[in-house]
C-alpha positions in Angstrom: -73.4 52.1 -52.0 -71.0 49.6 -50.7 -67.6 48.2 -51.9 -66.5 44.8 -53.0 -62.8 43.9 -52.7 -60.5 41.0 -52.5 -57.5 38.9 -53.7 -57.1 35.6 -55.3 -53.5 34.4 -54.8 -53.6 31.2 -56.8 -49.8 30.8 -57.1 -49.1 31.5 -53.4 -47.1 34.5 -54.4 -47.7 36.3 -51.0 -47.2 35.4 -47.4 -50.0 35.8 -44.9 -48.4 39.0 -43.7 -48.4 40.3 -47.3 -52.0 39.5 -47.8 -52.9 41.2 -44.5 -51.2 44.4 -45.8 -52.9 44.1 -49.2 -56.3 43.7 -47.5 -55.7 46.6 -45.2 -54.9 48.9 -48.1 -57.6 47.7 -50.4 -60.3 47.9 -47.7 -59.1 51.3 -46.4 -59.3 52.7 -50.0 -62.7 51.1 -50.4 -64.2 52.7 -47.3 -65.0 55.8 -49.4 -68.0 53.7 -50.4 -69.0 52.7 -46.9 -67.7 53.0 -43.4 -70.5 51.3 -41.3 -69.0 47.8 -41.3 -66.2 45.8 -42.8 -66.0 42.0 -43.4 -64.0 39.3 -45.2 -64.5 35.6 -46.0 -61.8 33.0 -46.8 -61.3 29.2 -46.8 -59.1 27.5 -44.2 -58.7 23.7 -44.4 -61.8 23.4 -46.5 -63.9 25.4 -44.0 -65.3 28.7 -44.9 -64.5 31.5 -42.4 -66.2 34.8 -42.1 -64.8 37.7 -40.1 -66.7 41.0 -39.9 -67.3 43.9 -37.5 -69.4 47.0 -37.4 -66.4 49.3 -37.8 -64.8 51.3 -40.7 -62.1 49.5 -42.7 -59.2 51.6 -41.4 -59.9 50.3 -37.9 -60.0 46.6 -39.1 -57.1 44.4 -38.3 -56.5 41.3 -40.3 -54.7 38.1 -39.3 -55.0 35.5 -42.0 -53.8 32.0 -41.3 -51.2 30.4 -43.6 -52.0 29.2 -47.1 -55.2 31.2 -47.6 -55.5 31.7 -51.4 -58.7 33.8 -51.8 -60.1 36.5 -49.6 -63.5 38.1 -50.4 -64.1 41.5 -48.8 -66.8 44.1 -48.3 -67.2 47.6 -46.8 -70.7 48.6 -46.0 -72.9 51.7 -46.2 -76.1 50.8 -44.3 -79.3 50.9 -46.2 -81.5 48.3 -44.6 -80.7 46.5 -41.3 -78.6 48.2 -38.6 -74.9 47.5 -38.8 -74.9 47.3 -35.0 -76.3 43.8 -35.3 -73.3 42.1 -36.9 -75.5 39.5 -38.5 -76.8 42.3 -40.8 -73.3 42.9 -42.2 -71.5 41.3 -45.2 -70.4 38.7 -46.1 -73.3 36.4 -45.4 -73.0 32.6 -44.8 -74.9 30.1 -46.9 -75.2 26.3 -47.0 -76.1 24.0 -49.9 -75.6 20.3 -50.6 -71.9 19.4 -50.2 -70.9 23.0 -50.1 -70.9 26.3 -48.1 -70.5 29.8 -49.4 -70.2 33.4 -48.5 -72.0 36.2 -50.4 -71.3 40.0 -50.5 -73.4 42.5 -52.4 -73.0 46.1 -53.7 -76.3 47.7 -54.5 -79.9 47.8 -53.2 -82.5 45.1 -53.6 -86.2 45.8 -53.4 -89.2 43.7 -52.4 -87.1 41.1 -50.5 -89.9 40.6 -48.0 -92.5 40.0 -50.7 -90.2 37.8 -52.6 -89.5 35.7 -49.6 -93.2 35.0 -49.3 -93.6 34.3 -53.0 -90.8 31.8 -53.0 -91.8 30.3 -49.6 -88.5 31.1 -48.1 -88.0 30.9 -44.3 -88.2 34.0 -42.1 -84.9 35.3 -40.8 -83.6 37.7 -38.2 -81.3 39.2 -40.8 -82.8 42.4 -42.0 -80.4 43.3 -44.8 -82.0 43.2 -48.3 -79.0 41.4 -49.7 -79.7 38.2 -47.7 -82.6 37.3 -50.1 -79.8 36.4 -52.6 -78.3 33.9 -50.1 -81.7 32.3 -49.6 -82.4 31.9 -53.3 -79.1 30.2 -53.8 -79.8 27.9 -50.8 -83.2 27.1 -52.4 -81.4 26.0 -55.6 -79.2 23.8 -53.3 -75.9 24.4 -55.2 -73.3 27.1 -56.0 -73.0 26.9 -59.8 -73.5 29.1 -62.8 -77.1 27.8 -63.0 -78.0 28.7 -59.4 -76.3 32.1 -59.6 -78.2 32.8 -62.8 -81.4 31.9 -61.1 -80.7 34.2 -58.3 -79.6 37.1 -60.5 -82.7 36.8 -62.6 -85.0 36.6 -59.6 -83.9 39.6 -57.5 -84.9 43.1 -58.4 -82.7 46.2 -57.9 -79.2 47.3 -58.4 -76.4 44.8 -57.8 -73.1 43.2 -58.2 -72.5 40.1 -56.1 -69.4 38.1 -55.1 -69.7 34.5 -53.9 -66.9 32.4 -52.4 -67.4 28.7 -51.8 -65.5 26.3 -49.7 -63.5 25.0 -52.7 -62.0 28.5 -53.2 -64.1 29.2 -56.3 -64.7 32.9 -56.4 -67.8 34.0 -58.4 -68.7 37.5 -59.7 -72.3 38.3 -60.7 -72.2 41.7 -62.5 -75.4 43.7 -62.7 -75.4 47.5 -63.1 -73.0 48.3 -60.2 -69.3 48.8 -60.9 -66.6 46.2 -60.6 -62.9 46.1 -61.7 -60.7 43.0 -61.7 -56.9 43.1 -62.4 -54.9 40.0 -63.3 -51.2 39.9 -62.5 -50.6 36.9 -64.7 -46.7 37.0 -64.3 -47.0 36.8 -60.6 -50.1 34.6 -60.3 -52.8 36.6 -58.5 -55.9 38.7 -59.0 -57.0 41.8 -57.2 -60.4 43.3 -57.5 -62.4 46.3 -56.2 -65.7 48.1 -57.0 -63.9 50.8 -59.0 -60.7 51.0 -61.0 -59.8 54.2 -59.1 -59.8 52.2 -55.8 -57.5 49.6 -57.4 -55.1 52.1 -58.9 -54.8 53.9 -55.6 -54.2 50.7 -53.8 -51.5 49.5 -56.2 -49.6 52.8 -55.8 -49.7 52.6 -52.0 -48.6 49.0 -52.1 -45.8 49.7 -54.6 -46.9 46.9 -57.0 -48.3 48.9 -59.9 -45.4 47.8 -62.1 -46.5 44.2 -61.9 -50.0 44.9 -63.3 -50.8 42.9 -66.5 -54.4 43.5 -67.7 -58.0 44.1 -66.7 -60.4 41.2 -66.8 -63.4 42.0 -68.9 -66.7 41.6 -67.0 -69.9 43.2 -68.3 -73.4 43.6 -67.0 -75.1 40.2 -67.4 -71.8 38.2 -66.9 -71.1 35.6 -64.3 -67.4 35.0 -63.9 -65.7 32.3 -61.9 -62.0 32.3 -60.8 -61.1 28.8 -59.7 -58.5 28.0 -57.0 -55.9 27.5 -59.7 -56.6 30.9 -61.3 -58.6 29.6 -64.3 -61.5 31.8 -65.5 -64.8 30.6 -66.8 -67.8 32.7 -67.8 -71.5 32.4 -68.1 -74.4 34.8 -68.7 -77.7 35.7 -67.1 -80.6 37.7 -68.6 -79.7 41.2 -67.4 -82.4 43.8 -67.1 -81.2 47.4 -66.7 -82.7 48.7 -63.5 -82.5 52.3 -64.9 -83.7 51.6 -68.5 -85.2 54.9 -69.5 -83.6 58.3 -69.8 -85.1 61.7 -69.5 -85.1 64.0 -72.6 -84.4 67.6 -71.7 -85.7 70.2 -74.2 -86.1 73.6 -72.6 -84.8 75.9 -69.9 -88.1 75.7 -67.9 -87.4 72.1 -66.8 -90.1 70.7 -68.9 -89.3 67.1 -70.0 -90.6 64.7 -72.5 -90.1 61.3 -71.0 -91.4 58.0 -69.8 -90.8 57.8 -66.0 -87.8 55.8 -65.3 -87.4 53.5 -62.3 -85.7 55.6 -59.7 -84.3 54.1 -56.5 -85.3 56.9 -54.1 -83.1 55.5 -51.3 -80.1 55.3 -53.5 -80.8 58.9 -54.8 -81.1 60.2 -51.2 -77.7 58.7 -50.3 -76.1 60.2 -53.4 -77.4 63.6 -52.4 -75.9 63.3 -48.9 -72.5 62.4 -50.4 -72.8 65.1 -53.0 -73.3 67.8 -50.3 -69.9 66.8 -48.9 -68.3 67.6 -52.2 -70.1 71.0 -52.5 -73.0 69.9 -54.8 -76.6 70.8 -54.1 -79.6 68.5 -54.2 -80.8 70.4 -57.3 -77.4 69.6 -59.0 -78.1 65.9 -58.6 -81.7 66.2 -59.7 -80.6 68.0 -62.9 -78.2 65.3 -63.7 -81.0 62.7 -63.4 -83.2 64.8 -65.6 -80.5 65.1 -68.2 -80.3 61.3 -68.4 -77.6 60.4 -66.0 -78.0 57.0 -64.3 -77.5 56.9 -60.5 -74.5 54.7 -60.8 -72.9 57.1 -63.3 -73.5 60.0 -60.8 -71.9 57.9 -58.1 -68.8 57.3 -60.2 -68.6 61.0 -61.1 -68.6 61.9 -57.4 -65.8 59.4 -56.6 -63.8 60.7 -59.5 -64.0 64.1 -57.9 -62.7 62.6 -54.7 -59.6 61.2 -56.2 -58.8 64.4 -57.9 -58.6 66.2 -54.5 -55.1 66.1 -52.8 -56.6 67.3 -49.5 -59.1 64.4 -49.5 -56.3 61.9 -50.3 -54.2 63.2 -47.5 -57.1 62.9 -45.1 -57.8 59.3 -46.1 -54.1 58.4 -45.7 -53.9 59.9 -42.2 -56.9 57.8 -41.0 -55.2 54.5 -41.9 
């Protein structure tokens, strides 16, 4: 229940001031998915920089240096590890041979403590479940399709990851959590966010929707890399649906014929909290699950309702 967002300006279309404005709008629109912390990562003079704070995105102020091409961002809803300790917030820093990287995660991972023991990974003060992904990549000692494939096939839970290395290679590892990437090929840049609704809202606020060219296809099980020159390459990992089985409803007495699916209780609890804000009851959400809705589908449905509400949009704009 977090948001991924960012820009890859491979043609240097924008000034630093332009990028600051784009980030402000993108992250403010993304805070619907998390207001506990906000962070970005970028490369300056071949050095990876991470800037993050335990504040909502609409309070964040960006001041990018000149000639930054790619910025990887994140807004957080806390699940594990208090946001008050800034080291628990995204993006996270990692180091491998001849490279450094930043990682951001949307989703919830399980069994990170047990996995750390199994893989003989070092203990860390970072409490966030996402950090196990950084440690697995570090263990592989490279930032490549192979190391990201190993990480994605090792962790267990719901996820989409973004990884930025010091060479301005931006990787996307798509699991079952949403992601949308737009390519403005005529102008030479990409924008991305966790949902298409967030991107569309951001484009309208920025006044650049007319420059939009096409959406980059990325499916569950894909690893996509955008290089510093804008070129795209893809690879695959073995994707296992975290919510593989669906309930089968067959009568009005709430009797069901099903194999129990894997239900992320923490994720479900957060969805119910958000649903109450929109006027739904806990039972409404339970019934959707029983009818076969995946938790990420319910999440998207709730956000669709948000964007159809003029009052909510006005409220969001006033806070920025």
